Residue, then its C-alpha position, 0 to 999 in steps of 0.5 A: m500499499a502507498d504511504d499515507d503521505p503522498g508527498e514521498d512519491p513524485a508520481l503522487a504529488d499535487f501538480p499544477a492545473r494549467a500551463p497554457d503557454t507550453r506546447r501540450w504533449c498529449f498521450a494517446d489516451q488524452l485526445g480530447p479538447h479538455f486536455l488543452d488549456d486553450p483550443h489553440q494551444e500547440v500539441l505534441l503527438v507521439e506515435s511509438r512503434a515500441v509500444f506494440r513490440r513490447r506486448r502482444f495486443h489485440r489487432q483491433k486494439a492496436h488499430l483503434l489506438l493508432s487511428a485515434l492518434r492519427h485522426r487527432a493529428a489530422e484534426l489539429g493540422d499545423q497546431a500539432r507536431f506529430l512524430q512517428t518514432t520507435t520510442y517516446g524518448e527518441a521523440l522527445d529528444a527531437v523536441d527543443e521547446p518546453l512541454s507540459v503534459c497532464a499527469p499520465t494514467t500509469w505508474p511507468a508513464r508518470d515515472f517517465v515524464l517526471a524524469r524528463d527535463g523540460v516537461q512540466v507535469l500538470a494535474s490529471r484530467g479525464f475523470v469526474t473527481d480529481e485526485q486531490t478531492f479523492r485524497r481529501w475524501a479517503s483521508g482517515r479511511g482505509g487505515d485497515g488496508g483500504k477495507r473502509l474505502l467502499m465504492d458506494d460511499f465514494y459514489r454518494a460523496a461524488r454525487q453530492h459534491h458534483d450535484v449529480l441526480m440530486e434534489g437539494g441535499e437528497p438523491t433524485g428518487g429518494k435513493y442513491n442506488f437502484d441496482h436492485d432494479n437492474r438484475e433482470p435476465p435477458p429477454k426470454d425470446g432471446s432478442s436484444p432489449a435495444p436497437e443496434p448501436w451506431i457504428p462508425a464508418e472507416d476512412e482513409i486513415d483507417e485504411q493506412v493504419r490497416a496497411d501499416l499494421d499488415r506491413w509491421e506484422a509481415d516484417g516480423d516487427v509486431c505480433f497480434v492476437g484476435d481478428d482484424g475487422p472493421r472499426l467498431f469504436p469512435v476515434t474522434r470526439r465527433e464520433t464519440l458525441h454521435r455514439l453518446r446521442d445514439f445511446l441516450a436517444h435509443r438505448l439508455a432507457a433499456f440499459g438498466p434492467h438487463e445490464d447484467a444479462m448475457l445473450a449469445g449473438e447479442p454482444w451489445l445488449a443496451h450497453s453504451l460502448l463508450s468505454a473505449p472512447m472515454n478511456l482514449g480521452l475523447v470526451d470528458p466523462a463529466e460531460v457524459v454524465q451531464r448529458a445523461e442527466k439532462a436526458y433523464r430530466d428532459e425526456g423522462l428516461p427511467l431513473n434506474s437506467v440513468e442512475g445505473f449508467v451514471r454510476q458506471v461513469m462517475g462511480w465505478r470508473d473514477y473509484i477504479w482510477h483513484l484506487y490504482w494510485h491509492l493502493g500503490r505500486d506493489y498492489r498488482h502483485g497481490n495473490a492472496l489466494g495463492a493462484h499460480a496456474e498459467v493462462p492457458a494457450w487456448m485463452a492466450e490465442l483466443d482459440t475456441t476450437d476445442l471449447d465445449a462449454a457454450c459460455l466460454s466458447g461464446v465469450v472467447g469467440d466474441l473477444r476474438s472477433r471484437g476485442w470487447l465484452h461488457h462487464i458480466p462476461r469479463l467478470m462472471v465468465l472469464g474472471n470467474y473461470a480464472l478464479q476457479r482455476g487458480i490462474e496467476p492474477l498478474a498474468m491474467t491482468d496482463w492478458m486482459h490489458r492486451t486483449f480488450v480495446d478499452a483496457y489500460d494498466w489503471v483499469m485492469v490492476p484493481n478490476v482484475v487483482g481486486m474485484s475479479q480474482h480477490a488477490d488483494g485479500g478482500v481490500l476491493a471486494t468483501k468476498p470473491y466473485a465466484a459463481g457456479g453454472a446456475y448463475i450463468d444459466r439464470m443470466s444468459d441463454y448459453c446453457g440451453g444448448c451446451r453439452y454440460d449441465p449446470k445442475k451437475r457437478l460430477g460426471e462427463d456432463a458436469c458443468p466446469f463452472t459448477a464443478g469448478y466452484w466447489g473445486f475453488l472452495d476446497r482450494v481456498e477453504d483455509t484462507l477464507a475460513g475467516n470471512r464471514r460472508m463466505a461462512q455459508p458456502l464453506a459450510g455447503l462445501r463441508r456437507l458435500k458428500d461427493r466432495e473428494a470425487v469433485v475435487e479430483q475431477e477438477q484437478q484433472r481437468g485443470t485449465d485444459p479446454y473442455 
């Protein structure tokens, strides 16, 4: 955990808010106008090929990042100096004027800019609640390892501080959280609850990006995973606002009730598909929240849907960002449940050839095709699988970071290490997000045509999630014995008459494809 005094780590210092007379260096996740102090401020943009050499990203993630960066350079024209180099250091060595940069979003990037002479680091942007405000809220909390830093408490404080969905001093509708209204399974007829989302059209910049990626890969310079495909996510502010307007007008009303549902063949459901452009910095999330609240007040959209979306943007997203810094540099190495299995080859390659479990096959296939899944397939299929099978949390974090188009280090470290894998021992979540096949059966249509039976834990047709759940509990029983929220599941484990056989079956199965 980071020291309570943020001044001891330069990356956590309180940086100045503005430096309007310098050229503004914008990283590839700082591409919106809110990262400039003046609309006419001169800009530095850097495309570093070494980023793609170091890690094996999803092909569509690489395309999205390069397309967004190059579109921003084209928009700015002579206002921007756009350098395409091997490394960031090589680019900065070619710049002989003072630079300013909004504090980057990762520990290594902040360390890098703080070590460069001639670069002034400013306060971070791109989140609703700033870092100083979070630290004031967090002061006096979390003295027992962060367990009192509850997202719900932060979200309430943020709603009050920013006066969002409030009526004077009270929350709109009399409650801060309408989550109990948002847990419905998918529609019984298998149809999507909302119209198809608006998809942007590719242009000549995308054509050049695709040609460059093809050439780099053919030259052996880089290597990708996943399918190439038409660009599905916005890469400009204009495209992002178009998607936001489309979501507010046609999809937000249906978002809430089915936000935790999964449908084979319907990957979008009623989700906003704004995480990728928001994480590229193409739109200020405060603006997204304001427009959602305006749609509620002007159009009478259902409060449970609007509140659920607002909670994702200014609640969970901000909370994860701030915990990334608050919990410190070493948080990523947590492994409280002693998970040491490798990411299996089929997962690493997004290969569904030998996957018999319909949920895993469908989710991995969707990820291969699009580089995106909504939060429930990530948490309750992929994350649940890794948790049950004891995949090493840091390896899982790296895999998700590389494979999802909207993933960054700050996103994935708390979400995977804390939320998904319970590797922090309960700092972020009070109990592991482990569930058997019954959950997937209730919240999806995957199980109906699957060769495995979610009701069975033993035998050739035993569901790998149902059986894996008991195998997981057996493995972590001693570690979680003192967790009050796990008392009932562990008691059920001890009453299991076929426990020994189920555990042996799952140990033999391991992470082999089903």
